[in-house]
Backbone as numpy.savetxt, mean C-alpha at the origin, in Angstrom:
# Nx Ny Nz CAx CAy CAz Cx Cy Cz
10.15 -11.11 -7.25 9.21 -10.01 -7.12 8.85 -9.50 -8.51
7.58 -9.20 -8.68 7.11 -8.68 -9.95 7.47 -7.21 -10.09
7.62 -6.77 -11.33 7.76 -5.33 -11.56 6.40 -4.72 -11.34
6.36 -3.52 -10.74 5.05 -2.96 -10.41 4.24 -2.66 -11.66
4.89 -2.43 -12.79 4.15 -2.19 -14.03 3.38 -3.43 -14.46
3.86 -4.62 -14.04 3.22 -5.87 -14.42 2.09 -6.26 -13.49
1.94 -5.56 -12.38 0.88 -5.89 -11.43 -0.47 -5.40 -11.96
-1.53 -6.10 -11.61 -2.86 -5.62 -12.02 -3.21 -4.33 -11.28
-4.26 -3.67 -11.72 -4.68 -2.41 -11.08 -5.20 -2.64 -9.67
-5.84 -3.79 -9.44 -6.36 -4.12 -8.11 -5.53 -5.28 -7.57
-4.94 -5.05 -6.40 -3.99 -6.01 -5.85 -4.54 -6.73 -4.63
-4.15 -7.99 -4.48 -4.43 -8.73 -3.27 -3.47 -8.21 -2.19
-3.79 -8.42 -0.91 -2.92 -7.91 0.15 -1.46 -8.35 0.02
-1.23 -9.58 -0.38 0.16 -10.05 -0.54 0.87 -9.26 -1.63
0.19 -9.00 -2.75 0.79 -8.22 -3.83 1.02 -6.77 -3.40
0.06 -6.20 -2.66 0.21 -4.84 -2.16 1.41 -4.76 -1.21
1.56 -5.76 -0.36 2.68 -5.79 0.57 4.00 -5.88 -0.20
4.05 -6.69 -1.24 5.26 -6.79 -2.06 5.56 -5.45 -2.72
4.54 -4.79 -3.22 4.71 -3.48 -3.86 5.30 -2.48 -2.88
4.80 -2.49 -1.64 5.27 -1.55 -0.61 6.52 -2.05 0.13
6.90 -3.29 -0.16 8.03 -3.93 0.53 7.80 -4.00 2.03
6.58 -4.44 2.36 6.16 -4.66 3.74 5.64 -6.08 3.85
5.35 -6.49 5.06 4.74 -7.80 5.23 3.23 -7.67 5.15
2.55 -8.72 4.70 1.09 -8.69 4.69 0.52 -8.45 6.10
1.23 -8.92 7.13 0.79 -8.73 8.51 0.78 -7.25 8.88
1.75 -6.48 8.37 1.78 -5.04 8.64 0.55 -4.38 8.05
0.21 -4.72 6.81 -0.99 -4.15 6.19 -2.24 -4.54 6.97
-2.31 -5.78 7.44 -3.46 -6.24 8.21 -3.58 -5.44 9.51
-2.47 -5.24 10.18 -2.48 -4.45 11.42 -2.94 -3.03 11.15
-2.41 -2.41 10.11 -2.80 -1.05 9.78 -4.29 -0.95 9.48
-4.84 -1.95 8.77 -6.28 -1.93 8.47 -7.07 -1.94 9.76
-6.68 -2.76 10.72 -7.41 -2.85 11.98 -7.27 -1.57 12.81
-6.16 -0.88 12.65 -5.93 0.37 13.38 -6.50 1.58 12.65
-6.98 1.38 11.42 -7.49 2.50 10.63 -6.38 3.35 10.05
-5.22 2.76 9.84 -4.06 3.46 9.30 -3.67 2.84 7.95
-2.61 3.38 7.37 -2.07 2.81 6.14 -2.84 3.24 4.92
-2.56 2.59 3.80 -3.20 2.97 2.53 -4.67 2.59 2.49
-5.38 3.30 1.65 -6.80 3.02 1.41 -6.94 1.61 0.84
-8.02 0.93 1.22 -8.26 -0.43 0.72 -9.73 -0.62 0.41
-10.03 -1.67 -0.33 -11.39 -2.04 -0.68 -11.79 -3.24 0.16
-13.01 -3.26 0.63 -13.49 -4.39 1.41 -14.79 -4.88 0.78
-14.76 -6.11 0.29 -15.94 -6.72 -0.34 -16.25 -7.99 0.45
-17.12 -7.85 1.44 -17.34 -8.97 2.35 -16.08 -9.18 3.17
-15.51 -10.37 3.07 -14.26 -10.64 3.79 -13.03 -10.46 2.90
-13.25 -10.09 1.66 -12.17 -9.94 0.69 -11.61 -8.52 0.75
-10.29 -8.40 0.86 -9.61 -7.11 0.90 -8.77 -6.97 -0.36
-8.83 -5.80 -0.98 -8.01 -5.51 -2.15 -7.52 -4.07 -2.06
-6.46 -3.78 -2.80 -5.87 -2.46 -2.85 -5.76 -2.00 -4.30
-6.16 -0.76 -4.58 -5.90 -0.18 -5.89 -4.44 0.25 -5.93
-3.77 -0.07 -7.00 -2.35 0.31 -7.14 -2.18 1.82 -7.06
-3.10 2.59 -7.65 -2.99 4.05 -7.61 -3.13 4.57 -6.18
-3.94 3.91 -5.35 -4.08 4.32 -3.95 -2.79 4.07 -3.18
-2.10 2.99 -3.50 -0.82 2.71 -2.84 0.21 3.78 -3.20
0.24 4.16 -4.49 1.17 5.20 -4.92 0.83 6.54 -4.27
-0.46 6.87 -4.21 -0.88 8.13 -3.59 -0.52 8.16 -2.11
-0.71 7.05 -1.43 -0.37 6.97 0.00 1.13 7.16 0.20
1.93 6.56 -0.65 3.39 6.75 -0.55 3.75 8.22 -0.72
3.07 8.90 -1.64 3.32 10.32 -1.85 2.96 11.17 -0.64
1.91 10.77 0.08 1.46 11.53 1.25 2.38 11.35 2.46
3.00 10.18 2.58 3.81 9.93 3.78 5.26 10.34 3.60
5.61 10.77 2.39 6.99 11.19 2.13 7.39 12.35 3.02
8.64 12.34 3.45 9.16 13.40 4.30 10.24 14.14 3.52
10.07 15.44 3.43 11.08 16.25 2.76 12.04 16.79 3.80
13.29 16.71 3.49 14.29 17.28 4.38 14.70 18.65 3.85
15.06 19.50 4.76 15.52 20.83 4.36 16.98 20.75 3.96
17.36 21.43 2.90 18.78 21.43 2.52 19.61 22.16 3.58
20.84 21.75 3.78 21.68 22.44 4.77 21.93 23.88 4.34
22.04 24.74 5.34 22.25 26.15 5.06 23.72 26.48 5.09
């Protein structure tokens, strides 16, 4: 697996899946359902901006409350 710093700014679905530690099939399913991270669609070509993947991870984070 590549270090995320070494990845280009625009990722292919396989690279995006590796970055998120998901399968490319999961990303494909999410795209069809209108879920998951933002993506670019150029004809039949799908790409992901690395910054969009990071932003999406920040949005889905769950904070737990400290015990009282």
